[in-house]
N, C-alpha and C positions, 0 to 999 in steps of 0.2 A: 358233167362228169370232172370238170377238173377240181371243185368243190367240194364234193364228196371223195376226192384224192387227196385234195390238203387235207382238210379238218377231220372226215373220215376213216381217212386207210384206204389203200386199195382193195385189202384182205376183208373188208366187212359189205361189201356187196360182190355180188355177181351175176351174167348171167344166166335166166332160167331157160332151160332149151327141151321145157315140155312140150308135147304138141297139144294144141288146144281146140277144139270146134266148137259147133255152135249146133240148138236142136231148135227146129220152128214148132210154131203149135199144131202142126199135123204131125208130128213124130219126124220128119228127114233131116238127116244129119250132114252138114259142112264144117270144111276148115276155117277157124278163122284166119284171119289173116297175119303173115308170119313177122310180126313186128318184133322188134327187141325189147325184153321184158328182165328187168332188172331187179334180185331182191336181196334182202340181207343177208347174211352170213355167219353164227351159222343157222339166223333165225333172223326175223324183223324185226326185231327190236337192235340188232345188234348195229345199227346204223345211226341210232338216238342216240347206244351211252355213248355210243363214242363222237358225238358231238357234244352232248351233257359236258364231256370235261374240259370242255376247253371255256364254259362257265359256272359261273357260282348258282349252285342250283339248291332251290329247298324242297326238298320233296313231303309229304304226303301231309299236307296245307293247303287249304282251302283260305282262298281272298274273296271275303261278302261286302267288303264295303270298301270303295276309295275316297281320300277326302283330301282337297287342293287346300294349301293355304303357300299365300305369297308365290306361286307358281311353282312351288314344291308337291308333290306328290306323296303321300303315307298309306299306305296298306294294310286294313284290319284285318284279321284271319278270323276264325270262326273260336278263337278262346281269347282274343280280345288282344292278340298280339299287336304292337305297330313294326309297322318296317320304313324308314323315315326315308328320304333324300334323293325321290328321283325327278328327273327333269320329266322324262314323258312314259306314258304305261302302255305297252302292246299287249293287244288281246288277242289270243290263239285258241279260246274254246269254243264249243259248239254254241250257236246262235243264243236257242233258248239260253243256257247262264252266260252268258255273255249278258242280253236281255235282262239277266236279272241282277247283272255287280252291275250294270248302268246305272238301272233304276235305283237300287238300291243306296248310290252314290250319288241320284239327286238328277243326273244326267240325261233328264226323260225324253229331249229331243234326240242324243242319240239313239235311246233304246229305241223311238215307237220306229227309228226309221229301218229297226231291223221284224217289225211284224211280216212282212212276205216272207225272209228266208227261216224264220222258225216257224212256219205254219208249210214250208216247204222241208223241211227232212223228215226224211222216213227214218222209222225203226227195223230192226232188222235180229232175228232168231237166227243164234248159226250153232249148229254141232259139231264140233272133233269128234272122229271115228275112229278107233282104232283095229284094224284085219291084220290077222294070222299072216294071212294071205293075201295076193293082189285082188281085189273086186272085183277089177274091169282095169284092160289094158287097151281100149281101145285110143281114149284122149288122156290126157293128163290133168284136165280141168276143161271145162264146158261151159258156157253161159246157157240156158236151156229157157226156153218160153213153154212154164206148166203151171198149174195149179197151185202149188205149193213151192217149189226149188226155182232158183234163178241161177243162183252158182251151183260147182260140184270140182271138187280139185284138189289131186293129189299133192298133199303138202309132201309126203317126203320124196319124190321127185325130183325136188327143188334141189340145187347146190348145198352144200354143206351139212345136209341135212344125214345122221348115221342112226337111223332109229330101227328098232327090233318091231317088223312089221312095217305095215303102214299106215299111216295117218290123212287120212281124207275129210276136205272140211266143207258141210253142205247149207248153202244159204238160203233161206228161203227168201221168198217176194215180199217184197215191201205191200201190197195188199193182203197177203196172207197173214203177216206179220200183225200188220194193223188192227186185223180181224181179232186177231187170238192172243194179241200181246198181255192179256193177264193169265194166259194158261201157264200150268205148273211144268218146268221146265222137263220133266220126264213125259208127260203128254205130249209135247211140242219135238223132244226127241224118236218118240214112237214114228211119230208121224212123219217126219222129214226121213229116220232111214225106212219105211214102205215105199215114200215116193224116188231115194232114191236106189232101190229092189226094182223099183217098175223101171227106171232109165236104164239100168246096165241089165239088167235079170239076174243079179247076184242074189243069192238067195240067204246065204251065211249070217252069222250073227258078228255083229264086233266083239271083240275082249274088251273096250272099255270105251266109254263114251263120255264126254266133256259138253255142255252146255252154255250156252251165253246167248243174251239181252242186249243187243246193240237197240238203246236209244234213238242214239244220233247217230245214223250208218251210214248213209249218202242224202246227198239235196237234188230236188227239183226244180224246176222251172226256170223264167227267163234273166233275173237279176243276178247277172255275173258282175258283177266291179272289177272283180278282180281284189282287190282292198279297200281299204278304209283310213284316211287320215284327217284327221281334224286339229290341222296344226293350234289355232285359237286355242283349244285344251288342252293338246300334247296328250289326244288319245290315239291311238291308233289301234285297227283291226285287222285281224286275218284269217285264212283258216280255206283249206279246199273247197269249201262251200262257198263260196265268195269266189272262186276260180273255175268251174267245171268237176268239183270232185278228183278225190282218186289221191294218191300223195303226191301225184308232180303239179296236180291245182294247188296242194298245198303250201309245198316248194315254190313256185312261184309266184302265192300270193304274200309270202314272207321276204321274197328276194324284192318282190316290185316295193310292196311295203317301205322296208331299209332303203329305198334307193328312194323314194319319194321323199323319207326323211332328210336324209345324207345330201338333199339336194338343197337341203334348206339351208345347209352349214356351209 
């Protein structure tokens, strides 16, 4: 935590004391292990916003090609604008997007090494639903074995949230999402909310619903090298998909990559 306290500020994150549970396929509930769980305050993006204040950040820009000229990298965006003079390029995009960029840049051997993780990244349909009253008070979050849902969580129970009502986040399982990846957001919301009602017994309707599809949500598979560093090319790759998933994996992957690069100087 010293890194976050120094560069993001202690006020940008806090412990979430929510009670979490697990529901097995037979419908039996149990408590989750009581581990320390940190979240961004007042929202999850607070940490990245604070960290980005320490760098020269260019937003809303997609890099589509990398060109190396005499050991110096040039980045070209989709508008043809060039960003010159980089000694190394570190990529933290999901594996499919990373692979596309590498192929477009003529770095085929590196791109081909990502075939396995590209196949292992799973999609996720997600619904955020606002309820005027608490729909369920047994747990603030739960991992569930269910034909449709994978996770349900009361986002309003996290520290720093001052919501009117309660916002609950519902994540569909990867298998269901893959089978229904092209369904309309409206249909997906109906199915996930019905599954939430089945799990919790709540029969009311939300007052607001937001649906989102993550095509690159989480990764599976045994290929977890932590990070990838190609010193001869000056190309590094980091991401949660290289280090076990979750935000902790993303942090560890980036930290280890920077440590590897720093060790060469």
